[in-house]
Phi, psi and omega in degrees: 000128182281141179277134182273131179274129178262129180264107175259165179297329179292319178293317179298318180294316180292321177294321177296317180296318178294320179295315179297319178298319179298313179294327176296319178298317178298315180295319179298316179297317179297315180294323177296319177297317178297318179295323178296316178295320179295318178297318178301314182287337182284348181233019186282113174280150176225103188257143173218156176264132179230149175238144173240119184235111181232093182294336180294318179264005183054049182237132174221130177222152178234127182215165174250128181245140176246106180262008183278196180244014177213160181292148176253128182249119182291130176255314180199158176225124178242145177232148176230137179206127179052044175082356179256145177251142182225140173263129183298335179296337176289349181241034182054032177060026179253120178296316181298319179299318177296313182300325179295332177287334180266337178223085186303339179297341179290348177299336183273004177297135181245316185256080181217143171244142179214158181232163176268155176244071183292147174298134181094354178298127180257125176260114184295168178299139179054036179240158178237134179248114183283121180274313176200155183206137172241134176208153177062026176216107181298319181298311181292323177300310180298316181299313181293311182294320178295317180295317179296318178298319179296317178299317179295321177295329180277007176094021178300132183217141176221157176220139179241126176254128179225166183222165174268178178288351174259016176066023170280138187247146175222164179225138171237148178226174176282359180250359184249155180278334181202180181295147174246140180277000000 
């Protein structure tokens, strides 16, 4: 014989309270997930490598641009050429110093500015970090652009790994259109 459940106002009230609490928990979890996604997108760096090549002014520059909404922190830079891999830190984090080992003719560059890409370097939002630049010298412009083109034809490849302030990591290379996770 089945026992009959009696519905009192106290039971109805407690069951209603438990149901409302359960739905509140579901909504709270959903809102927390949305806030986490919003926080993630609010600090997302988006880095790209850009070149400016102006043969009329004999200007060539190579830079890293951050078009994201959070700072990009450089973790490492690797280069590959003719089957060998190189860590830029072995060259005091200088791209030009590395390039000179692969193209010794670059030692004769005179009118060039260059910067280091140290581990931990933070590139701010909407900022560009100039890696190297040649300007106002036809000889140096020709030497640099010809050497870089030759290196690329020989299979020169590089990758930059960077992270956000929440330690999410991405990689960009000279062969990709955008960052890869």
